[in-house]
N, C-alpha and C positions, 0 to 999 in steps of 0.2 A: 504493500500500500504506500502511496505517495502522500506526504504531508502537505496540506495547503499552506502556502506562504502568504503572509499578510503583514501589515504594519504593526509594530509594537506600540504600546501606549506612549512611550517616549518619542518614537518617530512621528506619531500623530500630533503630539503636542508641539514638536518642532515645526511641522508643516503648518499647523494652525497659527503659530507665532509668526512664521514667515508671511503668511497671507495677511495677518493683521498689520504687519509692518508695511507691506505693499499697499494695503488699503489706505493707511494714513498718509502715504505719499501720493497715491493716484487720485483719491477723492478730491483733495484740495486743488490738484492740478486740473482735474476735470471741471470743478466749479469755476476756477479761474478762466479756463478756456471758454466755458459757457458765458461768463460775464463779459469777456472780451468780444465774443461773437455778438452779444446783445448790444454792446457799445458800438460796434462797427455798423450794425444795422441802424442804430439810432443816429449815428453821425451821417450815414448815407441819406437818411430821411431829412435831416436838417440841411444838408447840402442841397438836396432837391428843392426844399421849401425856399431856401435862400436864393437859389438860382431862379426859381419861378417868380419870387418876389422882385428880383432884378429885371426879369423879362417883362413882367407886368408894366413896370415903369417905362421900359424901352418901347413897348407897344402902345402906351397911353400918354404920349406927349410929355414924358418925363415925370408924370404924376405918380406918387406913391399910393398903393392900395391902402385903404383905411386900416389902422392898426388895432382898433378895438374889435372885440367880438360884438358885432352889431347887426346891421341890415345891409342888404345888397345894394339897393338903390337909394334914391333921395326921397325920404318920407317926412313930411312936415310934422307928423305926430311925434317924431323922435328927435332928440338933440342932433345937430349936424355933425358932431364928433363921431356919431355912430353910423354915419352914412358910408356907402361904398366900402364895406368891410371885407377883410380877407376871409373871415368865417362869419356865418350868421348865428343869431340866437338859436337854441334848440327849437324845433318846430314839429308839429304833427303832420300827418299826411295831407291835411287841408291847407298847410302853410301858415297855420296860426301859431304864433310864438308861445312856447310853453316854459321858457327859461327866464323870460323878462317881459313885463308889461308896465304900462304907465301907472298902474294902480298898486301892484304888490312889489314892483321892481325885481331885484334879483331873487331867483328861487331855483330849486333843483328841478330836473326833468328826466323822463325816461331815457335810457341809453340810446334807443333808436332815434329819439328826437334830437339828441346831441349829435349823432352821426349825420342825420339829415341836415342839420345846420352847417356842418363842415362841407358837405357836398354842394350846398347852395351858395357857399362863399365865392367871392370873385377870384380867389387864388386857385381854386380846385382845378380848373381847366389847364393850369400850368404845371400840374403834378401828374404822377402816374397813378394816383388814387389814394385811398384812405391810409395805406400803409405808411406813407410819408409823414402822416400826422401823429403816429403812435410809436413810442419807444417800447421795445419788447420787455424792458426792465421795469416799466411802469406797472406796479403791482395793484393799482386801483381796480383793474378789471377782475382780478381773482381774489384779492384779499380785502376788499373794501369793507365788507361786513365786520370782519374781525378787528380792523384798524379803526373803524368808526368814521370813515369818509365815504362819499358817494362814488359809484363806478364812473369811469371817464375814459373816453377813447383818445381825446386830444391831449398830448403830453407837453405841448409847447405854447408859449405866448410871445407876443411881440413887445419889445422894450419901448419905453417912453421916448418920445422925440421923433420916432419914425411914423409921422402922421398921427401922433398922439400927444396932445398937450399934457403937461405935468409940471409940478413945481421944480424950479431950478433946472429946466431942460431946454436945450436948443431945439425947438419944434420946427421940423421941416416937412414940407408937402411935396417937394420935388427932389429927385435923386441928385440932380446937379448941385444942390445946396448942401450935400453931405461932404464934409472935408475928411479926406483919408478914409474912404468907405471900407478899405481892407482892415481897418482897425476899429470899426464901429459895429457892435453886435446888433442884430435884429431879433433873432429867435433865441429864446431862453427855455431850458427845461424847467417847467413850472408846475407846482402842485397846489391847486386851490382846494382846500378841504370842502368847499361848498359844492363841488361836484363836476364842474365843466370848464374850469379855468376862465372864469368870467372876467370881463374887462381887459386889463393889460398887465404888464409886469414893470415894476420900477423899484428903485431904492431912494432913500432920502439923502440928497447931496447939496446942502447949501454951500459947502466948500469941500475941498479934498480932505482936509483933516476932520471935518465934521460929518463925514459920510456915515450913514447908519442904515441897517436893514429896514426895509418896509415890507416888500414881499421877500420871500426867501427862495433859494434855488431848490429844486427837487432833490431828494436824498436817495433815489433808487440806484445810483452808481456808487453810493457811499462816499468815496474820497475823491471823486472827480465829476465833472459835468461836461457836456457837449454844448457848443455854441454855434449859431449860424450868423454869418457876417454879411454886411451890405454889398460886398463885391461878389457874393455867391459862394464863398468857401465856408467850410465848417472845420472846427478844431476842438480838441479836448484840453481842458484845464484841470490840473490837479489841485486839490485843496490840502493845505498843510497845517491849518490852525484848528485845534480841537473845538474852539468856540464856533467856527463855521459848521462843523459836523453836528455839534450839539443843537444849534438853533434850527438846522434843517431837518433834524430828526424829530423835533418837538411839534406835535400836531395841535396841541391846545393853544388857541390864539392868545389868551390872556397870559399864559406862562411864557409863550414865545415873545410877547411884547416886552416883558420884563428883561429879556436877554439881549435887547437891541442896543448895545453900547456903541460908542463912537469908534470909528476906524482907528483913530489916533490914540485910543486907550493904551495903557502900558501893559503888555507890549502891543505894538501896532499890529492890526489884523491885515496882513498883506493880501489875503484872499479878497477881502472887500475892496482894498485899494486897486487890485487888478481889474475888478469890475468897474470901479469908478473911472479908471483911465480909459475905458472903452465905451463909456456911456456918452450920450449926446448932451454933455454939460453946456450950460450957457455962461460959464465963467472961464 
């Protein structure tokens, strides 16, 4: 009779230990590769939006598309700042706005209505479709219930100044009025907990040293963000200040408000200064 050969207990333990070590190496590498892939898709979408934004001005006598989430045409019932917008308010199949009206103002809306508002915006024909408006790392579609925010498709907002009036901003309506468009951001990864990135994105900048968070950047890439610029390119910026990461992780508005210290606080928040230097400042 032949004896059946197999692993001894010690050999099995060694194999299990080796597998465990390999998993501790492979899993973080796989997660990192997945995150990098999501970031690449996000950056591609931002580049497409930025180039489409540039092409809109090129084909419309140098005029910039409206930077607010608003309405497509010219409607006297709504403030003129909301006219000719890159994306529209959420709306139902009948075209009735469900995310904003003159009585209740801002409010949440069904995800289908939010998507319909994107599709009705003036910038949509200049893109390849909805995928350009969504960062795959934006967890609001899958984890919104557990986090306490509303589901949202659109991951980006337009920064103040780009056909958007705001305090201490150089507000331009024509592309030719933008100085150094390669260094001025248009699109920002933006998370509004109200549900559909209402309005626009901005920070408070009465001066370079007095810069302060107003809106925050989205936290879904954790230590970096992607930005779309006025010349049509997109780039990634790393964040190195723990205060930046902390305020972007905080979803409670009142708590977040108390974390909005000056950029010049000791030590200086160079992350915030990076944004200030690429904003449409009027000083």
